[in-house]
MMTF fields as JSON, N, C-alpha, C and O atoms, coordinates in Angstrom:
{
  "mmtfVersion": "1.0.0",
  "mmtfProducer": "UNKNOWN",
  "numBonds": 419,
  "numAtoms": 420,
  "numGroups": 105,
  "numChains": 1,
  "numModels": 1,
  "chainsPerModel": [1],
  "groupsPerChain": [105],
  "chainIdList": ["A"],
  "bondAtomList": [4, 2, 8, 6, 12, 10, 16, 14, 20, 18, 24, 22, 28, 26, 32, 30, 36, 34, 40, 38, 44, 42, 48, 46, 52, 50, 56, 54, 60, 58, 64, 62, 68, 66, 72, 70, 76, 74, 80, 78, 84, 82, 88, 86, 92, 90, 96, 94, 100, 98, 104, 102, 108, 106, 112, 110, 116, 114, 120, 118, 124, 122, 128, 126, 132, 130, 136, 134, 140, 138, 144, 142, 148, 146, 152, 150, 156, 154, 160, 158, 164, 162, 168, 166, 172, 170, 176, 174, 180, 178, 184, 182, 188, 186, 192, 190, 196, 194, 200, 198, 204, 202, 208, 206, 212, 210, 216, 214, 220, 218, 224, 222, 228, 226, 232, 230, 236, 234, 240, 238, 244, 242, 248, 246, 252, 250, 256, 254, 260, 258, 264, 262, 268, 266, 272, 270, 276, 274, 280, 278, 284, 282, 288, 286, 292, 290, 296, 294, 300, 298, 304, 302, 308, 306, 312, 310, 316, 314, 320, 318, 324, 322, 328, 326, 332, 330, 336, 334, 340, 338, 344, 342, 348, 346, 352, 350, 356, 354, 360, 358, 364, 362, 368, 366, 372, 370, 376, 374, 380, 378, 384, 382, 388, 386, 392, 390, 396, 394, 400, 398, 404, 402, 408, 406, 412, 410, 416, 414],
  "bondOrderList": [1, 1, 1, 1, 1, 1, 1, 1, 1, 1, 1, 1, 1, 1, 1, 1, 1, 1, 1, 1, 1, 1, 1, 1, 1, 1, 1, 1, 1, 1, 1, 1, 1, 1, 1, 1, 1, 1, 1, 1, 1, 1, 1, 1, 1, 1, 1, 1, 1, 1, 1, 1, 1, 1, 1, 1, 1, 1, 1, 1, 1, 1, 1, 1, 1, 1, 1, 1, 1, 1, 1, 1, 1, 1, 1, 1, 1, 1, 1, 1, 1, 1, 1, 1, 1, 1, 1, 1, 1, 1, 1, 1, 1, 1, 1, 1, 1, 1, 1, 1, 1, 1, 1, 1],
  "groupList": [{"groupName": "MET", "atomNameList": ["N", "CA", "C", "O"], "elementList": ["N", "C", "C", "O"], "formalChargeList": [0, 0, 0, 0], "bondAtomList": [1, 0, 2, 1, 3, 2], "bondOrderList": [1, 1, 2], "singleLetterCode": "M", "chemCompType": "L-PEPTIDE LINKING"}, {"groupName": "GLU", "atomNameList": ["N", "CA", "C", "O"], "elementList": ["N", "C", "C", "O"], "formalChargeList": [0, 0, 0, 0], "bondAtomList": [1, 0, 2, 1, 3, 2], "bondOrderList": [1, 1, 2], "singleLetterCode": "E", "chemCompType": "L-PEPTIDE LINKING"}, {"groupName": "SER", "atomNameList": ["N", "CA", "C", "O"], "elementList": ["N", "C", "C", "O"], "formalChargeList": [0, 0, 0, 0], "bondAtomList": [1, 0, 2, 1, 3, 2], "bondOrderList": [1, 1, 2], "singleLetterCode": "S", "chemCompType": "L-PEPTIDE LINKING"}, {"groupName": "LEU", "atomNameList": ["N", "CA", "C", "O"], "elementList": ["N", "C", "C", "O"], "formalChargeList": [0, 0, 0, 0], "bondAtomList": [1, 0, 2, 1, 3, 2], "bondOrderList": [1, 1, 2], "singleLetterCode": "L", "chemCompType": "L-PEPTIDE LINKING"}, {"groupName": "THR", "atomNameList": ["N", "CA", "C", "O"], "elementList": ["N", "C", "C", "O"], "formalChargeList": [0, 0, 0, 0], "bondAtomList": [1, 0, 2, 1, 3, 2], "bondOrderList": [1, 1, 2], "singleLetterCode": "T", "chemCompType": "L-PEPTIDE LINKING"}, {"groupName": "VAL", "atomNameList": ["N", "CA", "C", "O"], "elementList": ["N", "C", "C", "O"], "formalChargeList": [0, 0, 0, 0], "bondAtomList": [1, 0, 2, 1, 3, 2], "bondOrderList": [1, 1, 2], "singleLetterCode": "V", "chemCompType": "L-PEPTIDE LINKING"}, {"groupName": "PRO", "atomNameList": ["N", "CA", "C", "O"], "elementList": ["N", "C", "C", "O"], "formalChargeList": [0, 0, 0, 0], "bondAtomList": [1, 0, 2, 1, 3, 2], "bondOrderList": [1, 1, 2], "singleLetterCode": "P", "chemCompType": "L-PEPTIDE LINKING"}, {"groupName": "TYR", "atomNameList": ["N", "CA", "C", "O"], "elementList": ["N", "C", "C", "O"], "formalChargeList": [0, 0, 0, 0], "bondAtomList": [1, 0, 2, 1, 3, 2], "bondOrderList": [1, 1, 2], "singleLetterCode": "Y", "chemCompType": "L-PEPTIDE LINKING"}, {"groupName": "ASP", "atomNameList": ["N", "CA", "C", "O"], "elementList": ["N", "C", "C", "O"], "formalChargeList": [0, 0, 0, 0], "bondAtomList": [1, 0, 2, 1, 3, 2], "bondOrderList": [1, 1, 2], "singleLetterCode": "D", "chemCompType": "L-PEPTIDE LINKING"}, {"groupName": "GLN", "atomNameList": ["N", "CA", "C", "O"], "elementList": ["N", "C", "C", "O"], "formalChargeList": [0, 0, 0, 0], "bondAtomList": [1, 0, 2, 1, 3, 2], "bondOrderList": [1, 1, 2], "singleLetterCode": "Q", "chemCompType": "L-PEPTIDE LINKING"}, {"groupName": "GLY", "atomNameList": ["N", "CA", "C", "O"], "elementList": ["N", "C", "C", "O"], "formalChargeList": [0, 0, 0, 0], "bondAtomList": [1, 0, 2, 1, 3, 2], "bondOrderList": [1, 1, 2], "singleLetterCode": "G", "chemCompType": "PEPTIDE LINKING"}, {"groupName": "ALA", "atomNameList": ["N", "CA", "C", "O"], "elementList": ["N", "C", "C", "O"], "formalChargeList": [0, 0, 0, 0], "bondAtomList": [1, 0, 2, 1, 3, 2], "bondOrderList": [1, 1, 2], "singleLetterCode": "A", "chemCompType": "L-PEPTIDE LINKING"}, {"groupName": "ARG", "atomNameList": ["N", "CA", "C", "O"], "elementList": ["N", "C", "C", "O"], "formalChargeList": [0, 0, 0, 0], "bondAtomList": [1, 0, 2, 1, 3, 2], "bondOrderList": [1, 1, 2], "singleLetterCode": "R", "chemCompType": "L-PEPTIDE LINKING"}, {"groupName": "LYS", "atomNameList": ["N", "CA", "C", "O"], "elementList": ["N", "C", "C", "O"], "formalChargeList": [0, 0, 0, 0], "bondAtomList": [1, 0, 2, 1, 3, 2], "bondOrderList": [1, 1, 2], "singleLetterCode": "K", "chemCompType": "L-PEPTIDE LINKING"}, {"groupName": "ASN", "atomNameList": ["N", "CA", "C", "O"], "elementList": ["N", "C", "C", "O"], "formalChargeList": [0, 0, 0, 0], "bondAtomList": [1, 0, 2, 1, 3, 2], "bondOrderList": [1, 1, 2], "singleLetterCode": "N", "chemCompType": "L-PEPTIDE LINKING"}, {"groupName": "TRP", "atomNameList": ["N", "CA", "C", "O"], "elementList": ["N", "C", "C", "O"], "formalChargeList": [0, 0, 0, 0], "bondAtomList": [1, 0, 2, 1, 3, 2], "bondOrderList": [1, 1, 2], "singleLetterCode": "W", "chemCompType": "L-PEPTIDE LINKING"}, {"groupName": "ILE", "atomNameList": ["N", "CA", "C", "O"], "elementList": ["N", "C", "C", "O"], "formalChargeList": [0, 0, 0, 0], "bondAtomList": [1, 0, 2, 1, 3, 2], "bondOrderList": [1, 1, 2], "singleLetterCode": "I", "chemCompType": "L-PEPTIDE LINKING"}],
  "groupTypeList": [0, 1, 2, 3, 4, 0, 5, 2, 6, 3, 6, 5, 7, 3, 8, 1, 9, 3, 2, 10, 4, 10, 3, 11, 1, 12, 6, 2, 2, 3, 8, 10, 13, 5, 3, 10, 3, 3, 6, 14, 15, 12, 6, 2, 11, 5, 1, 16, 3, 13, 10, 16, 10, 1, 11, 3, 9, 9, 12, 7, 12, 16, 13, 2, 16, 5, 3, 1, 9, 6, 0, 12, 1, 16, 6, 16, 2, 13, 10, 12, 5, 16, 8, 10, 16, 12, 1, 13, 3, 8, 8, 16, 11, 2, 12, 5, 8, 5, 5, 16, 11, 11, 4, 10, 8],
  "groupIdList": [1, 2, 3, 4, 5, 6, 7, 8, 9, 10, 11, 12, 13, 14, 15, 16, 17, 18, 19, 20, 21, 22, 23, 24, 25, 26, 27, 28, 29, 30, 31, 32, 33, 34, 35, 36, 37, 38, 39, 40, 41, 42, 43, 44, 45, 46, 47, 48, 49, 50, 51, 52, 53, 54, 55, 56, 57, 58, 59, 60, 61, 62, 63, 64, 65, 66, 67, 68, 69, 70, 71, 72, 73, 74, 75, 76, 77, 78, 79, 80, 81, 82, 83, 84, 85, 86, 87, 88, 89, 90, 91, 92, 93, 94, 95, 96, 97, 98, 99, 100, 101, 102, 103, 104, 105],
  "secStructList": [7, 7, 7, 7, 7, 7, 7, 7, 7, 7, 7, 7, 7, 6, 6, 6, 1, 1, 1, 1, 7, 7, 7, 7, 7, 7, 7, 1, 7, 7, 6, 6, 7, 3, 3, 3, 3, 3, 3, 7, 1, 1, 1, 1, 2, 2, 2, 2, 2, 2, 2, 2, 2, 2, 2, 2, 2, 2, 2, 1, 7, 7, 1, 3, 3, 3, 3, 7, 7, 7, 7, 7, 7, 7, 7, 7, 1, 1, 1, 7, 2, 2, 2, 2, 2, 2, 2, 2, 2, 2, 2, 2, 2, 2, 2, 7, 1, 3, 3, 3, 3, 3, 7, 7, 7],
  "xCoordList": [0.949, 0.054, 0.902, 1.828, 0.521, 1.35, 0.741, -0.409, 1.72, 1.259, 0.895, 1.6, 0.085, -0.338, -0.067, -0.726, 0.794, 0.862, 0.126, 0.326, -0.784, -1.747, -0.952, -0.396, -0.875, -0.63, -1.519, -1.902, -2.025, -2.899, -2.35, -1.351, -2.944, -2.598, -2.868, -2.53, -3.503, -3.939, -2.946, -2.36, -2.568, -1.385, -1.611, -2.807, -0.897, -0.938, -0.485, 0.705, -1.351, -0.926, -0.47, -0.732, 0.366, 1.065, 0.202, 0.514, -0.949, -1.852, -2.686, -3.423, -2.664, -3.455, -2.495, -3.033, -1.104, -0.239, -0.532, -0.954, -0.205, -0.707, 0.556, 0.373, 1.835, 2.858, 3.881, 3.873, 4.85, 6.112, 5.866, 6.841, 4.94, 4.477, 5.211, 5.855, 5.068, 5.324, 4.375, 4.595, 3.252, 2.074, 1.09, 0.673, 0.742, -0.048, -1.532, -2.07, -2.174, -3.315, -4.505, -4.579, -5.23, -6.378, -7.704, -8.275, -8.141, -9.598, -10.635, -10.565, -11.587, -12.817, -13.568, -14.108, -13.734, -14.421, -13.921, -13.256, -14.25, -13.814, -14.669, -14.289, -15.967, -16.988, -16.251, -15.508, -16.659, -16.141, -14.479, -13.849, -14.031, -12.3, -12.115, -12.959, -10.817, -10.245, -9.422, -8.54, -9.658, -9.014, -7.937, -8.187, -6.747, -5.672, -5.312, -5.127, -5.251, -4.932, -3.503, -3.178, -2.795, -1.486, -0.771, -0.243, -0.828, -0.338, 1.175, 1.769, 1.845, 3.282, 3.198, 2.168, 4.424, 4.572, 4.098, 4.25, 3.559, 3.016, 1.925, 1.187, 1.627, 0.535, -0.812, -1.504, -1.214, -2.609, -2.829, -3.951, -1.841, -2.021, -3.17, -4.064, -3.167, -4.378, -5.573, -6.393, -5.828, -7.203, -7.423, -8.595, -6.564, -6.974, -7.382, -8.446, -6.604, -6.979, -8.362, -9.083, -8.583, -9.941, -10.937, -11.878, -10.732, -11.905, -11.971, -13.091, -11.116, -11.03, -11.685, -12.495, -11.399, -12.1, -13.435, -14.231, -13.835, -15.306, -16.04, -16.97, -15.61, -15.98, -16.159, -17.134, -15.234, -15.259, -16.115, -16.632, -16.287, -17.212, -18.789, -19.708, -18.907, -20.309, -20.585, -21.748, -19.604, -19.789, -19.607, -20.158, -18.95, -18.809, -19.062, -19.096, -19.246, -19.434, -18.253, -17.969, -17.519, -16.081, -16.201, -16.91, -15.319, -15.475, -14.969, -15.64, -13.786, -13.376, -12.245, -11.753, -11.911, -10.803, -9.743, -10.065, -8.553, -7.451, -6.592, -6.011, -6.486, -5.832, -4.487, -4.481, -3.387, -2.062, -1.528, -1.954, -0.581, 0.167, 1.011, 1.492, 1.094, 1.823, 3.318, 4.05, 3.593, 5.109, 6.009, 5.735, 7.018, 8.013, 9.136, 9.519, 9.749, 10.941, 12.082, 12.197, 12.745, 13.686, 15.032, 15.157, 16.077, 17.453, 18.205, 18.443, 18.506, 19.075, 20.628, 21.242, 21.294, 22.575, 23.223, 24.444, 22.383, 22.789, 21.488, 20.418, 21.507, 20.468, 19.385, 19.732, 18.115, 17.039, 16.131, 16.211, 15.3, 14.277, 13.513, 13.314, 12.964, 12.06, 12.762, 12.059, 13.979, 14.724, 14.362, 14.122, 14.331, 14.027, 12.661, 12.536, 11.595, 10.316, 9.667, 8.438, 10.346, 9.928, 9.109, 7.993, 9.79, 8.913, 7.552, 6.533, 7.506, 6.152, 5.112, 3.904, 5.84, 4.956, 4.3, 3.083, 5.281, 4.858, 3.871, 2.914, 3.96, 2.762, 1.568, 0.52, 1.582, 0.356, -0.255, -1.474, 0.491, 0.029, -0.451, -1.289, -0.086, -0.645, -1.962, -2.646, -2.388, -3.685, -4.747, -5.888, -4.499, -5.554, -5.477, -4.568, -6.523, -6.623, -6.143, -5.578, -6.463, -5.969, -5.51, -6.023, -4.543, -3.79, -3.9, -3.82, -4.089, -4.032, -3.032, -3.16, -2.07, -1.056, -1.213, -1.583, -0.99, -1.046, -0.134, 0.227, 0.232, 0.955, 0.275, -0.613, 0.473, -0.326, 0.311, 1.115, 0.137, 0.676, -0.424, -0.093],
  "yCoordList": [-1.225, -0.013, 1.249, 1.412, 2.103, 3.414, 4.299, 4.142, 5.367, 6.193, 7.766, 8.145, 8.423, 9.601, 10.87, 10.973, 11.731, 12.858, 14.004, 14.404, 14.633, 15.876, 16.982, 16.784, 18.031, 19.338, 20.364, 20.711, 21.04, 21.86, 23.367, 23.825, 24.041, 25.391, 26.541, 27.714, 26.047, 27.035, 27.497, 26.601, 28.756, 29.255, 28.865, 28.787, 28.647, 28.634, 29.91, 30.087, 30.692, 32.086, 31.762, 30.727, 32.941, 32.808, 32.63, 31.983, 33.285, 33.448, 32.149, 31.996, 31.184, 29.945, 28.931, 27.913, 28.979, 28.073, 27.816, 28.668, 26.497, 26.234, 26.589, 26.683, 26.759, 26.964, 27.529, 27.218, 28.389, 28.824, 30.145, 30.509, 30.812, 31.907, 33.11, 33.945, 33.125, 34.339, 35.463, 36.47, 35.21, 36.052, 35.962, 34.907, 37.348, 37.125, 36.562, 36.632, 35.964, 35.323, 36.267, 37.423, 35.895, 36.593, 36.604, 35.56, 37.675, 37.606, 36.949, 36.964, 36.385, 35.704, 36.687, 36.439, 38.02, 38.951, 40.38, 40.474, 41.481, 42.71, 43.551, 44.513, 42.87, 43.446, 43.663, 42.871, 44.879, 45.526, 45.732, 45.994, 45.544, 45.968, 47.081, 47.578, 47.842, 49.021, 48.661, 47.808, 49.236, 49.277, 50.25, 51.449, 49.764, 50.748, 50.698, 49.649, 51.937, 52.132, 52.906, 53.938, 52.071, 52.692, 52.826, 51.877, 53.992, 54.416, 54.523, 55.083, 54.135, 54.606, 55.844, 56.502, 56.369, 57.59, 57.929, 59.038, 56.939, 57.074, 57.846, 57.779, 58.704, 59.639, 59.229, 59.85, 58.094, 57.544, 56.72, 56.626, 56.199, 55.267, 55.738, 54.939, 56.998, 57.479, 57.157, 56.476, 57.609, 57.579, 56.238, 55.935, 55.14, 53.87, 53.39, 52.78, 53.615, 53.066, 53.699, 53.084, 54.87, 55.6, 54.702, 54.197, 54.518, 53.687, 52.283, 51.783, 51.73, 50.353, 50.488, 49.629, 51.472, 51.672, 51.999, 51.682, 52.589, 52.977, 51.528, 51.116, 50.871, 49.608, 48.589, 47.837, 48.536, 47.699, 48.136, 47.313, 49.403, 49.955, 49.687, 49.621, 49.573, 49.113, 47.761, 47.407, 46.91, 45.448, 44.911, 43.854, 45.511, 45.297, 46.298, 47.478, 45.984, 46.752, 47.176, 46.792, 47.969, 48.347, 49.495, 50.481, 49.242, 50.041, 51.432, 52.434, 51.502, 52.815, 52.498, 51.376, 53.501, 53.487, 54.395, 55.576, 54.107, 54.982, 55.0, 53.992, 56.453, 56.541, 57.119, 58.269, 56.459, 56.854, 57.872, 57.849, 58.82, 59.664, 58.664, 57.598, 59.182, 58.186, 58.049, 58.95, 56.811, 56.373, 56.899, 56.642, 57.579, 58.18, 57.393, 56.567, 57.473, 56.782, 57.066, 58.242, 56.296, 56.403, 56.004, 54.869, 56.883, 56.567, 55.624, 55.823, 54.754, 53.529, 53.674, 53.564, 53.944, 54.037, 52.693, 52.539, 51.754, 50.49, 49.61, 50.212, 48.444, 47.595, 47.446, 47.54, 47.225, 47.05, 48.19, 48.984, 48.27, 49.405, 49.351, 50.407, 48.082, 47.871, 48.395, 48.789, 48.404, 48.961, 50.329, 50.813, 51.023, 52.544, 53.003, 54.084, 52.133, 52.395, 51.403, 51.38, 50.632, 49.539, 50.342, 49.987, 51.457, 52.085, 52.632, 52.481, 53.233, 53.518, 52.334, 52.393, 51.21, 50.031, 49.567, 49.398, 49.327, 48.929, 49.887, 49.391, 51.208, 51.983, 51.908, 51.93, 51.804, 51.343, 50.065, 50.02, 49.033, 47.715, 47.796, 46.959, 48.585, 48.833, 49.65, 49.601, 50.234, 50.946, 50.333, 50.637, 49.318, 48.822, 47.238, 46.666, 46.68, 45.327, 44.651, 43.558, 45.512, 44.96, 46.141, 47.26, 45.783, 47.133, 46.639, 45.438, 47.616, 47.402, 48.283, 49.469, 47.96, 48.712, 48.877, 47.89, 50.119, 50.063, 51.201, 52.2, 50.753, 51.537, 51.923, 51.17, 53.108, 53.634, 54.685, 55.423, 54.869, 55.894, 56.669, 57.55],
  "zCoordList": [-0.071, -0.048, -0.003, 0.791, -0.895, -1.025, 0.105, 0.515, 0.639, 1.537, 0.876, -0.059, 1.245, 0.763, 1.721, 2.756, 1.418, 2.252, 1.781, 0.634, 2.61, 2.38, 3.005, 4.085, 2.448, 2.778, 2.79, 1.673, 3.859, 3.891, 3.389, 3.943, 2.452, 2.039, 3.068, 2.907, 4.108, 5.213, 6.099, 6.706, 6.358, 7.226, 8.728, 9.009, 9.582, 10.757, 11.558, 11.819, 11.897, 12.36, 13.746, 14.36, 14.234, 15.521, 16.72, 17.72, 16.517, 17.72, 17.738, 18.712, 16.774, 16.747, 17.26, 17.694, 17.314, 17.677, 19.374, 20.155, 19.668, 21.06, 22.173, 23.387, 21.507, 22.766, 21.936, 20.745, 22.413, 21.929, 21.146, 20.489, 21.092, 20.478, 21.181, 20.546, 22.444, 23.149, 23.29, 23.964, 22.574, 22.579, 23.769, 24.247, 24.227, 25.16, 24.906, 23.801, 26.105, 25.88, 25.295, 25.713, 24.547, 24.133, 24.817, 25.131, 25.024, 25.84, 24.766, 23.537, 25.592, 24.8, 24.217, 23.138, 24.859, 24.379, 24.861, 25.893, 24.105, 24.533, 25.661, 26.329, 25.661, 26.687, 28.18, 28.76, 28.575, 29.796, 29.952, 30.977, 28.709, 28.733, 28.289, 27.543, 28.679, 28.514, 27.221, 27.317, 26.093, 24.842, 24.565, 24.443, 24.465, 24.221, 22.621, 22.003, 22.093, 20.604, 20.624, 21.21, 19.809, 19.985, 18.533, 17.954, 18.096, 16.685, 16.478, 17.399, 15.542, 15.278, 14.859, 15.006, 14.207, 13.711, 12.233, 11.723, 11.665, 10.165, 10.188, 11.171, 9.129, 9.114, 9.461, 10.269, 8.8, 8.928, 10.267, 10.765, 10.76, 11.868, 12.857, 13.134, 13.385, 14.299, 13.691, 14.307, 12.392, 11.667, 11.514, 11.742, 11.147, 11.25, 12.507, 12.616, 13.52, 14.738, 15.363, 16.149, 14.941, 15.5, 14.802, 15.415, 13.58, 12.8, 13.42, 13.529, 13.754, 14.397, 15.759, 16.109, 16.52, 18.047, 17.858, 18.743, 16.841, 16.685, 16.299, 16.992, 15.274, 14.962, 15.96, 15.944, 16.842, 17.954, 19.058, 19.814, 19.184, 20.175, 19.74, 20.557, 18.592, 17.999, 18.223, 18.417, 18.219, 18.442, 19.903, 20.209, 20.698, 21.941, 22.977, 22.629, 24.216, 25.363, 25.998, 27.133, 25.325, 25.878, 26.797, 26.6, 27.988, 29.178, 28.717, 28.962, 28.05, 27.492, 26.43, 26.315, 25.727, 24.887, 25.039, 25.169, 25.051, 25.326, 24.153, 23.752, 23.45, 22.298, 22.721, 23.161, 22.634, 22.978, 22.021, 20.866, 22.402, 21.461, 20.553, 20.936, 19.348, 18.455, 18.894, 19.303, 18.732, 19.079, 18.099, 16.927, 18.338, 17.64, 17.249, 18.077, 16.155, 15.879, 17.053, 17.397, 17.551, 18.558, 17.983, 17.524, 17.974, 17.462, 18.319, 19.51, 17.748, 18.545, 18.508, 17.446, 19.794, 19.771, 20.348, 20.32, 20.856, 21.207, 21.48, 21.574, 21.593, 21.866, 20.822, 19.645, 21.11, 20.182, 20.31, 21.247, 19.406, 19.339, 20.529, 21.129, 21.052, 22.129, 23.447, 24.378, 23.525, 24.76, 24.999, 26.105, 23.706, 23.788, 24.302, 24.877, 24.078, 24.423, 25.389, 25.444, 26.106, 27.03, 28.16, 28.54, 28.647, 29.894, 29.321, 29.994, 28.16, 27.75, 27.494, 27.726, 26.953, 26.808, 28.043, 28.122, 29.177, 30.476, 31.053, 31.647, 30.965, 31.408, 30.759, 31.404, 29.317, 28.52, 29.0, 29.16, 29.239, 29.59, 31.026, 31.362, 31.823, 33.226, 33.066, 34.088, 32.268, 32.14, 31.536, 31.882, 30.479, 29.482, 29.725, 30.327, 29.184, 29.035, 27.805, 27.772, 26.67, 25.253, 24.58, 24.61, 24.004, 22.998, 21.523, 21.263, 20.538, 19.241, 18.713, 19.016, 17.994, 17.306, 16.06, 15.424, 15.358, 13.959, 13.441, 14.063, 11.868, 11.016, 10.054, 9.653, 9.45, 8.425, 7.512, 8.083, 6.378, 5.47, 4.64, 3.847]
}
């Protein structure tokens, strides 16, 4: 008997993997959550996130939405980009339940 190997064309996204992704656990709903919106320095990021926030507010009973100031490019003299913004990210994480980050042009 011959064997047959089948390959699925569907991707396995990082948030669907069961272990080893390093991603935070996803809430089952946004109801009652504080939603953080974190734009980067690209011109349309704020507008993209405002639209996402409005759409999510219509779908869920979100407690509140926090729109952060755009993250600016930080010159890196040593280390990694995240090292320069770690304090800001920790501050945001302490105030919200879920964060959506965006880039836009």
